[in-house]
N, C-alpha and C positions, 0 to 999 in steps of 0.2 A: 541700824543694822541689827537684825535679830539673830539669836543663837538657839538652834533647836537641839535639845538634849534627849529626844526620844530614842529609846533603845541605846542609851549611852553606855559605852564601854570605858569611858574615861573617868578617872577619879573626880569627885566633886571639887577638889581643890583646884585642879587645872581649869575646870569650867568657870569656877568663881574668879580665879585670877584673870582668865581671858575676858570675862565680862567686865571686870574692873578696868582692864586696859582699854577695852573698846569704849567704855563710858568716858574715861578720861580723854581719849582721842576725840570723841564726838564733841566734848566740851571745849576742845582746843587747848586743854591745859597740860598736855603731855610735853614736858620740856625735852624729853629725849628725842623728839622729832625735829628739834631745831638743828640747823646746819652747824657743823663745826669742822675745823680743819682736820682732815684725816691724819692719823699718826703714821709715821713711816715705820716700816717693818723693824728697823733697828731700834726704835724707841718704844716698842711694845711693852706694856706692863705685864709682868709675869703673874700678877695677882688677878688679872682678868680671866674669865673663862675662855678656853680655847674652842673655837668653832671651826670644823673642817667642812669645806664645801667641795662638792664634785658635781658631775652631771653626765649626761650621755650624748649631748649635742656637740661637745667639743669645747675647749677652753675659751675660744673666741665667740661663743654663742651669746647673744644679747641677754638671754635669761640669766645666765650665770654672772655676766658682767654687771647688770643692774642690781642683782641680789648682793653680790660682794661689795659693790660701792655703797649700798644702803647699810649693810652691816658695819662697814668701816666707818661710815659717817656717824653712826650712833656713838662711837667711841667707847663702847662698853665691853668689847670682846677683842681677843687676839684672833684675827681671821687668817686661816690658812687654806690654800687651794691646792688640790691635787686632782687634775681632770684630764681626760683623753685629749690628745693633740688634734684629733680629727673626730668626725661624727661617728658615734657608736650607738646610735639610737635603738636599734633592734638587735642588740647583741645578747640580750638575756643575761644570764648569770655565767657567761663564759669567762674563763681565765686563760692566761697565756702560760703554757707549761713547757719547760725544757727549751725555751727560747729567751734570748736576751732582750729586755725592754730598755729603751732609751728614755732618760728622764732629763728634761731641760728646764732651767729656771725661766719664769715668765714674769712680765712686767704688769702687775696690777697694783695700782697705787694704794699703799696702806696695808697690803696683805703680803704674806709670804706664799709664793705660788710656784707650782711646777706643772709642766705638761708631760704626759706619759704616752708612749707609743703602745698603749694597751687599752683594755676595756674599763668601764666604770668599776667593776669588781676588782680588777687589777689595781686601780688607783687607790681604792679604799683599803684593800689588803696591804699594799705597800706602805701607805701613810700610817696605818695603825701598827705596823710591824716594829717600829723603832729604828728602822734603817734609814729613814729619810728625814724625819723631824726629831727634835730633841725631847719633846714632851712625851709622857707615857701614853696618855690617851686624851682625846678631846671631851668636852662636856656634851657636845652634840655633833652629829654628822648630818649635813643637809645635802640632798641630791636634787639638783634642779637650778633654776626653774626650766623645765624642758618643754619643747615645742610639740604639742599633740597630747591627747588624752592617753592615760594608762589604766583605764577602767576595765573591770571584768577580767576576761582571760587575756587581755592585752598585757596584764601585769607579768605574765610568764615570758613575754617577748621583751619587755621594757628593760633597757639598760639602766634607766633612772631608778626604778624600783630595786633593781639588783644591787645598785650602789648602796642604797639604804639597808637592804637585806644583809649585805656583807658586813656592814657595821654591826647589825644585830647579832650576827653569828659570832662576832668578836666581842660581844657584850657591851657595846656602846649604843646609847640611845640615838635614834635616827628618824629622819623625816624624808620622804620623797615628794617633790612638788612638780606638777605639770599644769600647763595652760592648754585649754581645749581650743587649740589653734584651728581656724577655718580658712581654707584657701579663698582668696579674693574677698575676704571679709576682715580678717585679723590684720593688725599693724604692729610694727616693732614696738611702738609706744605702749601697747597692751602689756608688755612685760613689766614696764615701770608701774603700771596700775596693779598688776598681779603682785609685785613686791610689796606695795603699800597695803594690799589686802591681807597678805599672810604675815607681815612683820609682827603684829600683835600676838599672833599664835607662836611665832618663833621666840619672842621675848618671854612669853609665859612658859614655854617648854624649857628654855635654858634656866629660868628661875626655879622651876619645879624640879629639874634634874638636880640642882644643887641642894634643894630641900629634901630630896628623896621621894618626891610626890609624883614624879612622872611615871606613866604606865610602864610596868615591868614586862619583859619578855614579849614585847611587840613593837613594831615600827608603824608609823602613821603615814599613809599615802594621802596626799592632799591634791585634789583636783579642782582647779579654778576655772569657772565658766568663761565662755568666749568673750563676754563683755565684763571684765573684772570689776569695773567701777560701779556697775549697776547690779551686783550680785545681791541675793536675797538673804545672805547670812550664812553662818557655818551650820552644817548638818552632819551628824555622825551617821555613817552608812555601813552597809555590808557589801562585800564583793559580789558582783553579779556574774552571770555566765555569758554575758555579751562579749562579742569580739568582732573585729573587722573581718571581712572575707578575704582570705589569701587567694590571689589570682596569679597564675604563672603564664606569662606571655612568651611565645616563641619569637625570637628576633633573628635577623639576618647576621651573617658574619661581620658585615660592615658596621651595622648598628652595634653589635657586641663590642667591636673594637673601639667604637666611639664612646660607649658607656664606660668601658674599662679605663680609657685614657682620661676620662673626666672624674673618675672616682679615686681620690688620692689614697684612701685607706686600702682599697682593693689593689691598687697599683703597688703599694708597699708590700702587701701580703704576697702578691705574685712575684715581686722581686725577691722577697725573702725565700719563697719556695724555690725559685730558680737557683739562688745561692746555695740552698741547703740540699739540692738534689744530689743523690749519692752517685758515685762513679759506677756502682753495680747497676743501678737503675738506668743510667745513661747507656751502659754497654748492652743491657737487655733490650732497650729500645732500638739500638743500632742493629742488633742481631735479628730482631723480628722483621725489620725492613718493611714495616707497615706504612701505608700512605693514608693520611687522614682525608676523609671526604666530608666536607661541610654541607649540611643539609638544613635548609631554611623552613621546610614544611613541618607542620605538626602532625601530619598523617603518618601512617605506618610506613616505615622506610623499607620494610622487607628485609630479608636476610642478606647482609652485605657479602660481597665477593670475598673469597678466601684471601686472607692477608691484608684486608682493607678495613680500617676502623672508621666508624661513623661518629661524627661530632656534631652536636646540636648546641644551640645557645638559648637560654631561657632567662627571663627577668621576673622577679617576684614583686608584686604590688599588693597593697591592702586597700580594699574598697569598703567604705562605710555602708552599713545597712541600717534600715529603720529599726527603732526600738520596738520590741513587742510589748504587750501589756505586762507590767511588772510592778512590784511593790515600790512605794514611794521612798522607802529607806534603802534602796539599792543604789550603788554608786553612780551608775550611768544615768538612771532616772533623775536623781537629785541634781546631777550636773546639767542635764538637759533642761530642767526646770529652773535653772539659774542659781542654784545653791553652790557654795564651796563644800564639796563632798570630802569628808575625812573618814578614811577607812582604816581601822586597826588591822595589821597583818602580823601573823605569828609564823614561826618556823615550822611548827608541827602541822601536818595535813590532817585535819579533823575528818574522821570517817563516821558517818551516821550509823547508829546501832543496827538498823535494818540492812544496810550495805555490808557491815561487818558480818552479820549473821548469814546473809546470802552467800558471801564469799567463802565463809567457813564451811557451809554445807556443800558448796561446789567442790572445794579442795578435798574435803573428806571423801566425796563420791569419786572424784577423779583419781585420787591416790589409791583407793581400794581397788578400783577397776584395773589399775596398772600393775597391781601386785600379782 
C-alpha cells in the first residue's frame, strides 16, 4: 500500500507514524491486530484514551458496529458510542432545539453506548457537554463508517461530516469516515474491509493527538473506495465542487402514505408535530373550514376554489452524475481512481481574494445607489 503526500496538509509526523504502522502491518508484526477478549464497560481502564464514536446511519448500522468492535478488540482505548437511534444520513448540521431528546442505553459489547432520538450533531454536542458521560472530553471523535460518499458538496448534506464538524467546533479532534457504497455491487462485508483499511490511520491519529502533533483547527474527512481491500493507498485531497443531482419526484397520496409509514424517523417527527400542535392552531384550522384536495399531478393545478387548500406530495432523491475532468488531487477523483481520499476540513469558509474584491465592489456600488 502506498501513501501519497502530494499537496500534503498534514504534519510530517502523522505521515511518518502512518507509514510506520502500515509497514509493520504489511510485515505481519503488528501485535495490536491480534484478537483479545474485549473488556467490559465496567472494567475500562481510565488511563486509556477515550474515543467517541457516532455516525449518521443509526446506531444499528454495520459500519458503526464493525468499527466499534474493532476498536474494542484492540484493547487500547475506552470506547464510547453516542449515535442516532435511526437513519439521519442527509440531516446536515441540523440540531434539535426546544424539543426533548430521548437517550437510551444500547448494548455494544465492550463499549459504553447510547442511542439518541436526534441528529449526529445532537449526539456529539450532548456527548461533549458533560451531561451524559463522566469524562471531560475524548481524545478523538470518529463519525462513521457511513454508507455512501460524502465528497464535494455532498459534505454540506452529510450528517456524518456534521458529527465530526460539531466535535471540531467544541475543540475536539475528529474524523469522518464514509464508504463509497454502490447499489448492487457493495456488500455488508465491505464495511469490515473498510475498518481494516482505516484502523492504521485511527491509531496514528490518537497517538499524535496525545503527542500534540495532530493537525490543529481541522477535521479529516476520509472517503474509502467501493472495493476497500484493493485500494491504491492514502491520498491527501481537496474538496471538489461535485455533488449528486437532487431530483424531486411527485408521488400519489397512497404512495406518500406508504413511504411515511415505512420511515420510522419521519413517523416520529410527525407524531411529535401532532403532539406539539397548539390549541390556537387547531382552532384556526376549524374556523377556516377548508377542505384539502390531494393532487397527484406535477402540472400547474390552477387557482384552487375559494376555501379549498391544495396538497401535493413530493419525494427527494439524489442521482449520481458522471465526473467531469478535474484535478487528480480532488476528493471525488481520487476516490474514483481507487484511493482512500483524506480531505482536511476547516470551520472558516475561505474566500478567494478576487471573490472578496468583487463582492466589495458590488456592495460599495449597491449601498451608494441606495442612499
